[in-house]
C-alpha positions as CSV (number, residue, x, y, z in Angstrom):
1,M,-34.3,85.6,20.3
2,K,-36.0,89.0,19.8
3,D,-39.1,87.4,18.4
4,N,-39.5,85.2,21.5
5,S,-38.5,82.1,19.6
6,F,-35.5,80.1,21.0
7,F,-32.8,77.7,20.1
8,Q,-31.0,75.5,22.6
9,F,-28.0,73.2,22.6
10,D,-27.2,71.1,25.6
11,I,-24.6,68.5,26.5
12,I,-25.9,66.2,29.2
13,P,-23.4,64.1,31.1
14,T,-25.0,61.2,33.2
15,W,-23.4,59.0,35.8
16,Q,-25.3,56.0,37.2
17,N,-24.3,53.2,39.5
18,I,-26.8,50.4,39.1
19,N,-26.5,47.8,41.8
20,F,-29.9,46.3,41.5
21,D,-32.0,44.5,38.8
22,F,-32.9,47.2,36.3
23,A,-35.1,46.7,33.2
24,P,-36.6,49.9,31.8
25,L,-39.2,49.1,29.1
26,G,-38.5,45.4,29.7
27,L,-34.8,45.7,28.5
28,A,-32.7,44.1,31.2
29,I,-29.5,46.2,31.8
30,E,-26.5,44.7,33.6
31,Q,-25.5,46.0,37.0
32,G,-22.5,48.3,36.9
33,R,-21.3,51.9,36.7
34,Y,-22.4,53.8,33.6
35,F,-21.2,57.1,32.3
36,F,-22.7,58.5,29.1
37,T,-23.1,61.9,27.5
38,R,-26.1,62.9,25.5
39,K,-26.7,65.9,23.2
40,L,-29.9,67.9,22.9
41,V,-30.9,70.5,20.2
42,R,-34.3,72.2,20.8
43,A,-36.0,75.0,19.0
44,A,-39.4,76.7,19.2
45,S,-41.2,79.6,17.7
46,D,-42.9,82.3,19.9
47,Q,-45.3,80.3,22.1
48,S,-47.5,83.5,22.7
49,R,-48.5,83.6,19.0
50,K,-51.7,82.1,17.7
51,F,-49.7,79.4,16.0
52,S,-46.5,78.0,17.3
53,L,-44.1,75.1,16.6
54,S,-41.5,73.2,18.6
55,G,-39.1,70.4,18.0
56,A,-36.1,68.7,19.6
57,I,-33.7,65.9,19.0
58,N,-31.8,64.2,21.8
59,W,-29.1,61.6,20.9
60,G,-26.1,59.7,22.2
61,K,-25.1,56.8,24.4
62,F,-27.7,55.2,26.7
63,Y,-26.3,52.7,29.2
64,N,-24.5,50.2,27.0
65,G,-26.4,51.2,23.8
66,Q,-27.6,54.2,21.9
67,R,-30.9,56.3,22.1
68,T,-32.2,58.9,19.8
69,T,-35.4,60.8,20.7
70,L,-37.2,63.1,18.2
71,S,-40.1,65.2,19.3
72,T,-42.2,67.8,17.6
73,G,-45.3,69.8,18.6
74,L,-47.7,72.4,17.4
75,R,-50.0,74.7,19.2
76,Y,-53.0,76.8,18.0
77,A,-54.4,79.5,20.3
78,P,-56.7,81.7,18.3
79,L,-58.0,83.4,21.5
80,P,-56.3,84.1,24.8
81,N,-58.7,81.7,26.6
82,F,-58.6,78.8,24.1
83,S,-55.8,76.6,22.8
84,I,-55.4,73.2,21.2
85,S,-52.1,71.4,20.8
86,G,-50.5,68.2,19.6
87,E,-47.2,66.5,20.2
88,Y,-45.3,63.5,18.9
89,E,-42.2,61.8,20.3
90,R,-40.3,58.9,18.9
91,N,-37.6,56.9,20.8
92,D,-35.2,54.7,19.0
93,I,-33.1,52.5,21.3
94,K,-30.3,50.4,19.8
95,D,-28.1,47.6,21.2
96,I,-29.1,47.9,24.8
97,G,-29.1,45.5,27.7
98,F,-27.8,41.9,28.1
99,E,-29.1,40.9,24.7
100,N,-28.2,44.1,22.8
101,Q,-31.9,44.6,21.9
102,D,-33.5,47.3,19.8
103,L,-36.8,49.1,20.6
104,T,-38.8,51.8,19.0
105,T,-41.7,53.6,20.8
106,D,-44.0,56.4,19.7
107,L,-45.9,58.7,22.0
108,Y,-48.8,60.8,20.7
109,T,-50.4,63.6,22.8
110,A,-53.2,66.0,22.2
111,S,-54.6,68.7,24.6
112,L,-57.4,71.3,24.7
113,R,-57.6,74.2,27.1
114,A,-60.6,76.5,27.3
115,A,-61.7,79.2,29.8
116,L,-65.0,80.9,30.0
117,N,-63.4,83.4,32.3
118,P,-60.5,83.3,34.8
119,R,-62.9,81.5,37.3
120,V,-64.3,78.8,35.0
121,Q,-61.9,76.6,33.1
122,F,-61.8,73.2,31.3
123,S,-58.8,71.2,30.1
124,A,-58.6,67.8,28.4
125,F,-55.6,65.7,27.6
126,Y,-55.2,62.4,25.6
127,Q,-52.0,60.4,25.3
128,F,-51.3,57.1,23.4
129,N,-48.1,55.1,24.0
130,S,-47.2,52.5,21.3
131,F,-45.0,50.5,23.6
132,D,-47.8,49.1,25.6
133,S,-50.7,50.2,23.3
134,Q,-52.0,52.3,26.2
135,G,-54.3,55.3,25.8
136,R,-55.1,57.8,28.6
137,W,-57.7,60.5,28.9
138,N,-57.8,63.2,31.5
139,A,-60.4,65.9,31.6
140,R,-60.7,68.6,34.3
141,F,-63.3,71.3,35.0
142,S,-62.7,73.9,37.7
143,W,-65.0,76.7,38.9
144,E,-64.0,79.3,41.5
145,Y,-67.5,80.0,42.8
146,A,-66.3,82.3,45.6
147,P,-62.8,83.9,46.3
148,L,-60.4,80.9,46.9
149,S,-63.3,78.4,47.0
150,F,-63.4,75.8,44.2
151,I,-65.3,73.0,42.7
152,Y,-63.2,70.5,40.7
153,L,-64.5,67.7,38.5
154,V,-61.9,65.3,37.1
155,F,-62.3,62.4,34.7
156,N,-59.5,59.9,34.1
157,E,-59.6,56.8,31.8
158,S,-56.8,54.5,30.7
159,T,-57.1,51.7,28.2
160,I,-54.5,49.0,27.4
161,D,-55.0,47.2,24.1
162,A,-52.0,44.9,24.7
163,F,-54.2,42.4,26.7
164,D,-57.1,40.2,25.8
165,P,-59.6,41.3,26.9
166,I,-58.7,45.0,26.7
167,Q,-58.1,46.5,30.2
168,R,-59.9,49.7,31.0
169,N,-59.7,51.8,34.2
170,T,-62.1,54.7,34.7
171,Q,-62.1,57.3,37.5
172,F,-64.3,60.3,38.4
173,I,-63.0,62.6,41.1
174,S,-64.8,65.6,42.6
175,K,-63.6,68.1,45.1
176,V,-65.2,71.1,46.8
177,T,-63.3,73.6,48.8
178,F,-64.7,76.5,50.7
179,L,-62.6,79.3,52.4
180,K,-64.2,81.8,54.7
181,Q,-62.0,84.7,55.8
182,F,-62.8,86.4,59.1
């Protein structure tokens, strides 16, 4: 649209031939040929503004059942070099698989991006999935200390509350690159 917002409607046909054991999210789906059509409506305000919103709904058949996905997000960017955002997605799956099971999952996401200047940047991301009670952190710092030469520091952590004791995986990764042009 003229104000840089947008509205979208899609029809998404899907053909799948499943000739192997298949169990997304632990829901066993029979082997066979599947054809289903899903619909998507998506809208968003101008993403270049200080405050922006987005939302979508995706619905229709899903293998031998139904799935409806609702997502919404908001973003606040008071300065060109700083933004914070949050998103929420809900999946409702009905009558799927051998046992015609139902499942609802929620996905929460938050992110932060900050730049001191074009050469020094930091971003952080957190995501929580209600299906397996799993939370994930990712933080990344980058510094271009010379033309096309970088230092990267990355921190990753994932926590799964579904087990006793709670499982935690933590990683720290660093990378230094140097480019000398002759």
